[in-house]
Structures are given as structure tokens and as C-alpha cells.
C-alpha positions as CSV (number, residue, x, y, z in Angstrom):
1,M,-4.0,-57.6,-10.1
2,T,-6.3,-55.5,-7.9
3,V,-5.6,-51.7,-8.2
4,Q,-6.0,-50.0,-4.9
5,I,-7.9,-46.7,-5.1
6,Y,-7.4,-44.5,-2.1
7,P,-10.3,-42.6,-0.7
8,Q,-10.5,-38.9,-1.4
9,L,-8.0,-36.9,0.7
10,E,-9.7,-34.8,3.4
11,I,-7.4,-32.5,5.4
12,S,-9.0,-31.4,8.7
13,E,-9.1,-27.8,9.8
14,T,-6.3,-26.9,12.2
15,L,-5.1,-23.9,14.1
16,A,-1.8,-23.2,12.5
17,A,0.1,-21.6,15.4
18,G,3.6,-22.2,14.2
19,P,6.4,-20.3,12.5
20,G,4.8,-20.8,9.1
21,P,3.0,-21.5,6.8
22,G,0.6,-19.0,8.2
23,N,-3.1,-19.0,8.1
24,T,-4.2,-18.1,4.6
25,D,-6.7,-15.3,4.4
26,A,-10.1,-16.5,3.1
27,R,-10.0,-13.8,0.5
28,V,-6.8,-15.2,-0.9
29,L,-8.3,-18.7,-1.0
30,A,-11.3,-17.3,-2.8
31,A,-9.0,-15.5,-5.4
32,F,-7.2,-18.8,-6.0
33,S,-10.4,-20.8,-6.5
34,R,-12.3,-18.4,-8.7
35,A,-9.4,-17.9,-11.2
36,G,-10.4,-19.1,-14.6
37,M,-8.4,-21.7,-16.5
38,A,-5.9,-19.6,-18.4
39,D,-2.5,-20.1,-20.0
40,H,0.5,-18.3,-18.7
41,M,0.5,-15.7,-21.6
42,Q,-3.2,-14.8,-21.3
43,G,-3.8,-11.1,-20.9
44,D,-5.3,-11.1,-17.4
45,V,-2.5,-13.3,-16.1
46,L,0.2,-11.0,-17.5
47,R,-1.6,-7.9,-16.2
48,G,-1.8,-9.5,-12.8
49,M,1.9,-10.2,-12.8
50,I,2.7,-6.6,-13.8
51,E,0.5,-5.3,-11.0
52,C,2.2,-7.8,-8.5
53,K,5.7,-6.5,-9.2
54,H,4.5,-2.9,-8.7
55,M,2.6,-3.7,-5.4
56,L,5.6,-5.7,-4.2
57,R,7.9,-2.6,-4.7
58,R,5.5,-0.5,-2.7
59,L,5.2,-3.1,0.1
60,W,9.0,-3.6,0.3
61,G,9.7,0.1,0.0
62,T,12.1,0.0,-3.0
63,Q,12.8,1.5,-6.4
64,N,14.7,-1.6,-7.4
65,T,13.4,-2.5,-10.9
66,H,14.5,-6.1,-10.4
67,T,11.8,-6.7,-7.8
68,F,9.5,-9.6,-8.6
69,A,8.6,-13.1,-7.4
70,V,10.0,-16.6,-8.0
71,A,7.6,-19.5,-8.5
72,G,7.9,-21.9,-5.6
73,T,8.6,-21.6,-1.8
74,G,10.9,-19.4,0.1
75,W,13.8,-21.8,-0.8
76,S,13.2,-20.9,-4.4
77,G,13.6,-17.2,-3.7
78,L,16.7,-17.8,-1.6
79,D,18.3,-20.0,-4.3
80,T,17.7,-17.2,-6.8
81,M,19.3,-14.7,-4.5
82,F,22.4,-16.9,-4.0
83,A,22.7,-17.5,-7.8
84,A,25.3,-14.8,-8.2
85,V,27.7,-16.4,-5.7
86,M,30.3,-18.2,-7.8
87,P,33.0,-20.8,-7.0
88,G,35.8,-19.3,-5.0
89,D,33.9,-16.2,-4.0
90,T,34.6,-15.0,-0.5
91,V,31.6,-15.0,1.8
92,V,30.9,-14.3,5.5
93,A,27.6,-15.9,6.7
94,F,26.1,-15.3,10.1
95,V,24.2,-18.3,11.6
96,N,22.0,-18.1,14.7
97,G,19.4,-20.8,14.0
98,T,18.3,-23.6,11.8
99,F,17.4,-21.7,8.6
100,S,20.4,-19.4,8.5
101,G,22.4,-22.6,9.0
102,I,20.8,-24.1,5.9
103,D,21.4,-20.8,4.0
104,A,25.1,-21.1,5.0
105,Q,25.2,-24.6,3.7
106,T,23.7,-23.3,0.4
107,L,26.5,-20.7,0.2
108,H,29.1,-23.4,0.8
109,I,27.6,-25.3,-2.2
110,K,27.6,-22.2,-4.4
111,A,31.1,-21.0,-3.5
112,A,32.8,-24.5,-3.5
113,T,35.3,-25.3,-6.2
114,A,35.0,-28.5,-8.3
115,Q,37.6,-30.1,-6.1
116,E,35.7,-29.2,-2.9
117,H,32.6,-30.7,-4.3
118,E,34.4,-33.9,-5.1
119,A,35.8,-34.1,-1.6
120,N,32.3,-33.8,0.0
121,P,29.5,-33.8,-2.7
122,L,26.6,-33.4,-0.3
123,N,28.1,-30.9,2.0
124,P,31.1,-29.2,0.4
125,Q,33.2,-27.1,2.7
126,A,34.2,-24.1,0.6
127,A,37.4,-22.6,2.0
128,S,36.3,-19.2,0.8
129,V,33.2,-19.2,3.1
130,V,33.5,-18.1,6.7
131,V,30.6,-19.0,9.0
132,I,30.1,-17.0,12.1
133,D,28.2,-19.1,14.6
134,V,26.2,-17.0,17.0
135,P,24.9,-18.8,20.1
136,H,21.3,-20.1,19.9
137,G,18.9,-17.5,21.4
138,T,21.2,-14.6,20.6
139,S,20.8,-12.0,17.9
140,V,23.4,-11.1,15.3
141,T,24.6,-7.6,16.3
142,G,26.1,-4.8,14.2
143,E,29.3,-5.2,16.2
144,M,29.6,-8.9,15.3
145,V,29.2,-8.0,11.6
146,E,31.6,-5.1,11.7
147,A,34.3,-7.3,13.3
148,A,33.9,-10.2,10.9
149,L,33.8,-8.0,7.8
150,A,36.8,-6.0,8.9
151,E,38.8,-9.2,9.4
152,H,37.8,-11.1,6.3
153,K,36.9,-8.5,3.7
154,P,34.5,-10.7,1.8
155,K,32.8,-10.1,-1.6
156,W,29.4,-11.3,-0.1
157,A,28.0,-11.1,3.4
158,F,24.8,-13.0,4.4
159,M,22.4,-12.8,7.3
160,A,18.8,-13.7,8.1
161,H,16.7,-10.7,9.1
162,W,14.4,-12.7,11.3
163,E,15.6,-16.2,12.2
164,T,12.6,-18.4,13.0
165,G,14.8,-21.3,14.1
166,S,15.5,-19.4,17.3
167,G,13.0,-16.6,17.1
168,R,15.6,-13.8,16.9
169,I,15.6,-10.5,15.1
170,N,19.1,-9.6,13.8
171,D,20.5,-6.2,13.4
172,L,19.7,-5.1,9.8
173,R,21.0,-1.6,10.2
174,G,24.3,-2.7,11.6
175,F,24.6,-5.3,8.9
176,S,23.9,-2.9,6.1
177,D,26.2,-0.2,7.5
178,A,29.1,-2.7,7.9
179,C,28.6,-4.0,4.3
180,E,28.9,-0.4,3.0
181,R,32.0,0.3,5.0
182,H,33.8,-2.8,3.9
183,G,32.6,-3.0,0.3
184,A,30.7,-6.3,0.7
185,M,27.5,-7.0,-1.1
186,G,24.9,-7.9,1.5
187,L,22.4,-10.7,1.1
188,I,19.4,-10.9,3.4
189,D,17.0,-13.8,4.1
190,A,13.7,-11.8,4.7
191,V,11.5,-14.9,4.7
192,S,9.9,-14.1,8.1
193,S,10.0,-10.3,8.2
194,L,8.3,-9.2,5.0
195,G,4.7,-8.3,5.7
196,V,5.2,-8.4,9.5
197,E,7.6,-5.6,10.3
198,E,7.5,-2.1,8.8
199,F,10.8,-1.4,7.0
200,A,11.8,-0.2,3.5
201,I,14.7,-2.0,1.9
202,D,16.0,1.1,0.1
203,D,16.9,2.4,3.6
204,F,19.6,-0.3,3.7
205,P,22.0,0.4,0.8
206,G,24.6,-2.1,2.0
207,V,22.2,-4.9,1.1
208,A,22.3,-5.9,-2.6
209,G,19.9,-8.9,-2.6
210,W,16.7,-9.8,-0.7
211,A,14.6,-12.9,-0.7
212,S,11.4,-13.8,1.1
213,C,8.5,-16.3,0.9
214,P,4.8,-16.3,0.1
215,Q,3.2,-18.1,3.1
216,K,4.4,-16.2,6.2
217,G,4.0,-12.5,6.5
218,L,2.1,-12.2,3.2
219,C,-0.2,-15.1,4.2
220,C,-0.5,-16.4,0.7
221,L,-0.5,-20.0,-0.3
222,P,2.7,-22.1,-0.2
223,L,4.2,-22.9,-3.6
224,T,3.0,-19.7,-5.2
225,Y,5.5,-16.9,-5.4
226,A,8.6,-16.0,-3.3
227,P,9.5,-12.3,-3.5
228,V,13.0,-11.2,-4.4
229,S,14.6,-7.8,-5.0
230,F,18.0,-6.9,-6.4
231,T,20.0,-3.7,-6.7
232,D,21.7,-2.5,-9.9
233,T,25.0,-3.4,-8.3
234,Y,23.9,-7.0,-7.8
235,I,22.6,-7.3,-11.4
236,D,25.8,-5.8,-12.8
237,A,27.8,-8.4,-10.9
238,L,25.5,-11.1,-12.4
239,K,25.9,-9.7,-15.9
240,T,29.7,-9.5,-15.6
241,R,30.3,-13.1,-14.3
242,G,27.1,-15.0,-15.0
243,A,25.6,-17.8,-12.9
244,Y,25.4,-21.6,-13.0
245,S,21.6,-21.5,-13.2
246,Y,18.9,-21.1,-15.7
247,V,15.7,-21.6,-13.7
248,H,16.8,-19.4,-10.8
249,N,18.9,-16.9,-12.7
250,P,17.5,-13.5,-11.5
251,I,17.9,-11.9,-14.9
252,F,16.1,-14.7,-16.7
253,E,13.4,-14.9,-14.0
254,A,12.8,-11.1,-14.3
255,R,12.2,-11.3,-18.0
256,H,8.9,-13.0,-17.6
257,W,7.8,-10.3,-15.2
258,G,8.3,-7.7,-17.9
259,I,11.7,-6.6,-16.6
260,V,14.2,-6.6,-19.5
261,D,17.6,-4.8,-19.5
262,G,16.7,-3.1,-16.2
263,Q,13.5,-1.6,-17.6
264,D,9.8,-2.4,-17.2
265,V,8.4,-3.4,-20.6
266,E,4.9,-4.1,-21.7
267,K,5.3,-7.8,-22.2
268,G,7.9,-10.2,-20.8
269,T,9.6,-13.1,-22.5
270,Y,8.6,-16.7,-21.8
271,H,10.7,-19.3,-20.0
272,R,8.3,-20.5,-17.2
273,T,4.7,-21.7,-17.1
274,H,2.9,-19.6,-14.6
275,S,-0.3,-20.6,-12.9
276,A,-3.3,-18.3,-13.2
277,Y,-4.4,-19.6,-9.8
278,A,-1.1,-18.8,-8.2
279,V,-0.9,-15.3,-9.8
280,S,-4.5,-14.5,-8.6
281,A,-3.8,-15.6,-5.0
282,F,-0.4,-13.7,-4.8
283,H,-2.1,-10.6,-6.3
284,E,-4.8,-10.7,-3.6
285,S,-2.3,-11.2,-0.7
286,L,-0.4,-8.2,-1.8
287,R,-3.6,-6.1,-2.2
288,L,-4.7,-7.0,1.3
289,A,-1.3,-6.2,2.8
290,L,-1.3,-2.8,1.2
291,Q,-4.9,-2.1,2.1
292,E,-4.2,-2.8,5.8
293,G,-0.8,-1.0,5.7
294,L,2.4,-2.2,7.1
295,A,2.4,0.2,10.0
296,K,-0.9,-1.1,11.3
297,R,0.0,-4.7,10.7
298,A,3.3,-4.3,12.5
299,R,1.6,-2.7,15.5
300,L,-1.0,-5.5,15.7
301,Y,1.8,-8.1,15.7
302,R,3.6,-6.2,18.5
303,T,0.4,-5.9,20.5
304,H,-0.7,-9.5,20.3
305,E,2.8,-11.0,20.7
306,A,3.3,-9.0,23.9
307,V,0.0,-10.4,25.4
308,L,0.9,-13.9,24.4
309,R,4.4,-13.6,25.8
310,E,3.1,-12.3,29.1
311,A,0.5,-15.1,29.4
312,L,3.1,-17.8,28.7
313,T,5.5,-16.3,31.2
314,A,2.8,-16.3,33.8
315,M,2.5,-20.1,33.2
316,G,6.1,-20.5,34.2
317,C,7.6,-20.6,30.7
318,K,10.8,-18.6,29.8
319,V,10.5,-16.8,26.5
320,T,13.9,-16.4,24.7
321,S,12.7,-14.9,21.3
322,N,12.2,-11.3,20.3
323,M,10.2,-11.7,17.0
324,T,6.7,-10.3,17.0
325,S,5.2,-13.1,14.9
326,L,6.7,-16.0,16.9
327,V,7.3,-16.9,20.5
328,V,10.1,-19.4,21.3
329,L,10.1,-20.6,24.9
330,N,11.5,-23.1,27.4
331,L,8.9,-25.0,29.4
332,P,8.9,-24.7,33.2
333,P,11.8,-26.7,34.9
334,A,9.3,-29.5,36.0
335,L,8.5,-30.1,32.3
336,A,12.0,-29.8,30.9
337,G,12.8,-32.5,28.4
338,R,9.1,-33.1,27.5
339,E,8.9,-30.4,24.8
340,M,8.4,-32.9,21.9
341,E,5.7,-34.7,23.9
342,L,3.8,-31.5,24.5
343,V,4.1,-30.4,20.9
344,Q,2.9,-33.8,19.6
345,N,-0.1,-33.8,22.0
346,C,-1.1,-30.4,20.8
347,R,-0.8,-31.3,17.1
348,A,-2.9,-34.4,17.7
349,Q,-5.7,-32.1,18.9
350,G,-5.5,-29.8,15.8
351,F,-3.4,-27.2,17.6
352,G,-0.4,-26.8,15.3
353,I,2.5,-25.6,17.3
354,W,6.2,-26.5,16.6
355,P,9.4,-27.5,18.3
356,T,12.7,-26.0,17.3
357,L,14.4,-28.1,14.7
358,S,17.8,-28.1,16.3
359,A,19.2,-28.3,19.8
360,P,18.3,-27.1,22.3
361,V,14.7,-28.3,21.8
362,Q,12.3,-25.5,22.6
363,V,8.6,-24.8,21.8
364,R,7.5,-22.4,19.1
365,I,4.1,-20.7,19.0
366,G,3.4,-18.4,16.0
367,I,0.6,-15.9,15.4
368,L,0.8,-15.4,11.6
369,N,-2.5,-13.9,10.5
370,L,-3.9,-14.6,13.9
371,L,-4.2,-11.0,15.0
372,D,-7.3,-11.3,17.0
373,R,-8.1,-11.3,20.7
374,G,-10.3,-14.4,20.4
375,V,-7.7,-16.4,18.6
376,I,-4.9,-15.4,21.0
377,T,-7.1,-16.3,23.9
378,K,-7.8,-19.7,22.3
379,I,-4.0,-20.3,21.8
380,V,-3.3,-19.4,25.5
381,R,-6.1,-21.7,26.8
382,L,-5.1,-24.7,24.6
383,F,-1.4,-24.3,25.6
384,A,-2.4,-24.1,29.3
385,E,-4.5,-27.2,28.9
386,A,-1.6,-29.1,27.3
387,M,0.7,-28.1,30.1
388,R,-1.9,-29.3,32.7
389,D,-2.2,-32.6,30.8
390,L,1.6,-33.1,31.5
391,G,1.1,-32.4,35.2
392,A,1.8,-28.7,35.4
393,E,-0.1,-26.4,37.7
394,V,-1.6,-23.6,35.7
395,D,-4.2,-21.3,37.3
396,Q,-6.6,-20.7,34.4
397,G,-8.4,-18.0,36.4
398,N,-5.3,-16.0,36.8
399,I,-4.4,-16.4,33.1
400,D,-7.9,-15.3,32.0
401,A,-7.7,-12.3,34.3
402,L,-4.4,-11.3,32.8
403,L,-5.8,-11.6,29.3
404,D,-8.8,-9.5,30.2
405,S,-6.6,-6.9,31.8
406,R,-4.2,-6.6,28.9
407,Y,-6.8,-6.6,26.2
408,G,-8.9,-4.2,28.2
409,T,-6.2,-1.5,27.6
410,C,-5.3,-2.5,24.1
411,V,-6.6,-0.6,21.1
412,A,-5.9,-3.7,19.0
413,A,-8.2,-5.9,21.0
């Protein structure tokens, strides 16, 4: 039998202008590639992990000792955060997009009883979970959270901070305050906000658990480390009741990061094989974020998103998002219904924009780690060209003049 040997895989360079993964900084890639082959208990690897947890605390603005990172993607971090939710627990989850919807499904799975799992093994409907569906394109408000928690009095409340499925920022202050008033332990999906917006999690005491990801605001590599942070209240609940997890148990995960019994210790205990390459890349991404500073980075995102938003609006698109790293839009009426066609045409040309993953179908254009006038100008011109290819009338001269005008007055340009 002839054995087929495939040619070496070569992945061409693309402009990743979607909701994430973001464009990995060249310095992070260099840190990944130059790491020496080392076992997970080698001294430099352990030192790097210790430094990572301290840098992560600074970046997230917290004194939470249980602040570390979970090997994997953002889903790994979220699963770790949801580990404390047990069958029968009362939960209120706010959904206003694809990813908060998946989070709500995860909470159904965690909170479902054995009987509820048997009734619907792949999508159990836990009676103890209340999902508040917020219309697409609408943010979760503090008033919505207050009303739901006052009515249902749950043990846990969940919300995405930034929902990339619809491009909406939800009311973190209102959520935290409502959780405090009603004695709920808040859980926040911060996958898209960490490293993009300037906020300190210790300013939101109603939130007991946080989970993020490596490849969006931090601009590290996918499948490296997903940041998480837990308050003492969360950890005490976990100690009291346990969790049906070993791999994603926050207490067990923390031990390998030198966090034992709520204290930083010199050396952690083993239960996971960590990669020297991944540790090195994650370490460098945190260093770069702290060197630049969140205040400056957040300002750059606001500046460039505003210019991109105005240029797209001038082309006849309607922007429905309010995130600063992602623009979600409806095409002009003449192109309505052709969103997938436009996205596929762009991706075929190495211009990686995305559709929304649920109805209504919209177009998503992201600027993760693309905080530069030249790149934003390229994105605008590529998108205008794609619209013209579908028959739209876009005056490139007017668009270029708008970019020149806005960047002429921008410090960030």
C-alpha cells in the first residue's frame, strides 16, 4: 500500500481583522521560538510562571491571590471559572450574543441534575438556571440585572463583560452592584476586555470569578494560557462543596502556579505538564502590556475604532456595536443579505474579517493589535474595494479625505 505523505504545511500571511484571535506581536513569537527545550519543573519555567501570576495581578488590578492562568484557550478559563457551579445551584445568566449564549449552555450543564442530564444529555435544561435573553445589538444594563436578581435571588449570576457575538459592552458596574445587593456571586466572561479596556477587577466586589483568554487583548498565541482570578469568597465556596472536575478545578490549577492554601509559595505542586514555549510567550505578552500601559492601550483602541467606525458609516454601513476593539455593522440596504458573500470574498484575498455567528447575520471587523494609522487605512480601503466588487458605490476619494482629516487631528496617528 502506498503511504501518502502530504507536503509541508505553509500558512500564508493574512490580515487578521476579526474578533480574535488577534495579531500576535512579533516579540511574543520570538519569545516562543527562542525558548529552550525544558521540562515543566525546570527552574526558568517555574520562575516565569511565578512572574506571570504577579504581572497578571498588576494588569487586572487585583489583590486576589488566586490569579493565574489555565493552559488552553478562553474556553478552558471559562470552564475553570464555572467549576464551582454544582447541580441544583440557582443561576441567572444574561445572554446578548453567541458567546454568552454558549456560556449559558455551559451553566445549564454544570447546574443540571442527573435526571436533567438524562432527559437531554447534550443540552440539559436545568430548572435552576434562568437565562435572561437580551435583544441582539443591545447591552445588558444594570437595571436589567437588578430586576432579575431581585426576582430570582440566585446563588450565582453570570454576564459577559464584552460580547463579541454582537459587539456590545455590558454594564459591569451595574452587574457588580446588583450582585452585592442581592447576595449573588458574580461570574464574568472577560475574554474580550482584558488588555483592551482599562479597569481594575478589585473595583467590582460583587464579582467573585473572572475568566479571559490569551489571544485577544493580550495578543498572545492561542492555546497558551487563559487568565482567571477568584476572590476568597469563591474559593471558600469551592472548598466547602467541591467541584466535579480535576483538570479545571481552580484550587488544583492554582497549586502548580505556587498558590497553595491561599498563599504564594516558592514552588508549586505538579499535576499538569506546562510548555516552556507557552510560558515564555505568555510572559512576554504580559510584559508588553504592562510596558505600554492599559491607559495608553485603551486610548489607542478608542481612537482607531472611532476613525474606522466613521469611515464605515460614510460608506453607508450602520454600526451597531460599542466595543473599541471590534466594529459590528449592517451593510447598506442595497447589499443586505450578501454579508456572507462579502466576508468570503475578503477572506479569499487574505483579509480576515468575520460574520456574526448567529442571526441576524452582520459583518465584524476587529482591530486587535492593529493600532496603527497605516493598518486602519488598509482595512478601510480593502473593505471599500470589497463593497465595490458587489456593486456598491463608494467614493474612495471622500473616504481617504475623511481618514486624512481624522488622523490629522489624532495624537495616536
